[in-house]
C-alpha positions in Angstrom: 106.8 103.7 139.6 103.2 102.1 138.3 104.1 103.7 134.5 107.6 102.7 134.1 108.6 98.9 133.4 112.2 98.1 134.1 113.5 95.7 131.6 117.4 93.7 131.2 119.1 94.5 127.6 121.1 90.7 127.9 124.7 90.6 129.1 125.7 89.6 125.3 124.4 93.5 124.5 126.9 96.4 125.9 126.8 99.8 126.4 128.4 101.0 123.2 125.7 98.5 121.7 123.1 101.6 122.0 122.3 101.9 118.5 121.6 105.7 116.8 117.5 104.1 115.7 116.8 103.2 119.1 117.7 106.9 120.3 116.0 108.4 117.2 112.9 106.2 118.1 112.8 107.8 121.6 112.8 110.8 120.2 110.1 110.1 117.8 108.3 109.3 120.5 108.4 112.2 122.8 107.5 114.2 119.5 104.4 112.1 118.9 103.6 113.1 123.1 104.4 116.6 122.0 101.7 116.6 119.3 99.2 115.0 121.1 99.6 117.1 124.0 99.4 120.2 121.8 95.7 118.4 120.0 94.4 117.8 123.9 95.4 121.8 124.3 94.1 122.8 121.0 90.8 120.5 121.1 90.1 121.6 124.7 90.1 125.2 123.6 87.5 124.7 120.9 85.1 122.3 123.1 85.6 125.4 125.9 84.5 127.8 123.2 81.5 125.6 122.1 79.4 127.2 125.0 79.7 130.7 123.5 78.6 129.3 120.0 75.9 127.5 121.2 74.7 130.8 122.7 75.6 132.4 119.6 73.2 130.2 117.8 70.4 130.0 120.4 70.4 133.7 119.8 70.2 133.9 116.3 67.5 130.6 116.0 65.4 132.1 118.7 65.6 128.8 121.2 66.6 128.5 124.9 69.7 127.3 125.8 70.8 126.2 129.6 72.9 129.4 130.8 75.4 126.9 132.2 77.3 124.6 129.7 79.3 121.7 130.8 81.9 122.6 127.4 83.4 125.2 129.6 84.9 123.1 131.9 85.5 120.0 130.2 87.7 121.9 127.4 89.6 123.3 130.3 90.0 120.2 131.5 91.0 119.0 128.2 93.5 121.5 127.9 95.0 120.5 131.5 95.2 116.8 130.4 97.0 118.4 127.5 99.7 119.4 129.7 100.0 116.5 131.3 100.2 114.7 128.4 103.4 116.7 127.9 105.1 116.6 130.8 104.6 113.1 130.8 106.1 113.0 127.8 108.9 114.6 128.9 109.7 112.6 131.8 109.3 109.1 129.3 111.8 110.6 127.2 114.3 110.7 130.0 113.8 108.1 131.7 113.7 106.1 128.3 116.7 107.9 127.5 118.7 106.8 130.7 118.0 103.6 130.9 119.4 103.2 127.0 122.2 104.9 128.4 122.6 102.1 131.1 122.0 99.5 128.4 118.5 99.3 130.0 114.8 99.8 128.2 111.6 100.9 129.8 108.3 99.6 128.4 105.3 101.8 129.0 103.1 99.9 131.7 100.2 98.0 131.2 98.6 100.0 133.8 99.6 103.4 131.9 98.1 101.8 128.6 94.7 101.1 130.4 94.5 104.4 132.3 95.5 106.2 128.8 92.6 104.2 127.1 90.4 105.0 129.7 90.9 108.5 129.5 90.3 108.7 126.1 86.7 106.6 126.4 85.3 109.3 128.8 86.5 112.0 127.0 84.7 110.6 123.9 81.4 109.9 126.1 81.5 113.0 127.3 81.4 114.9 124.5 79.0 112.7 122.5 76.8 113.6 125.6 77.3 117.4 125.1 76.4 117.2 121.4 73.8 115.2 121.4 72.4 117.2 124.7 72.2 120.3 122.0 70.7 118.4 119.7 
């Protein structure tokens, strides 16, 4: 798979040499994936509700606001991305746990790191454009 890079642990290290710290680090990483997923879902909810806030503020300030906002669709996409992050985190946890029990490691592939960074950059650009358009 493109997102998994399998590496061998040296032969001098046996299966019983898997340290508890390795397993606990895998669990901490999984919990970080879950926190990130929940943050994406919550942020998506806030973004989706931004259009409602914009409409209410336009009524109070007597301003014309476009009837259709990108924030609803973008917020829904953020929530979906949160679900995908949670599922990917669960996959990574299971894969790394299986690799550790076989005396191997599974490093995050550079393609996955680059893809994640690009997604975060795109999210930032879309949020900035939407906020600037409201201005």
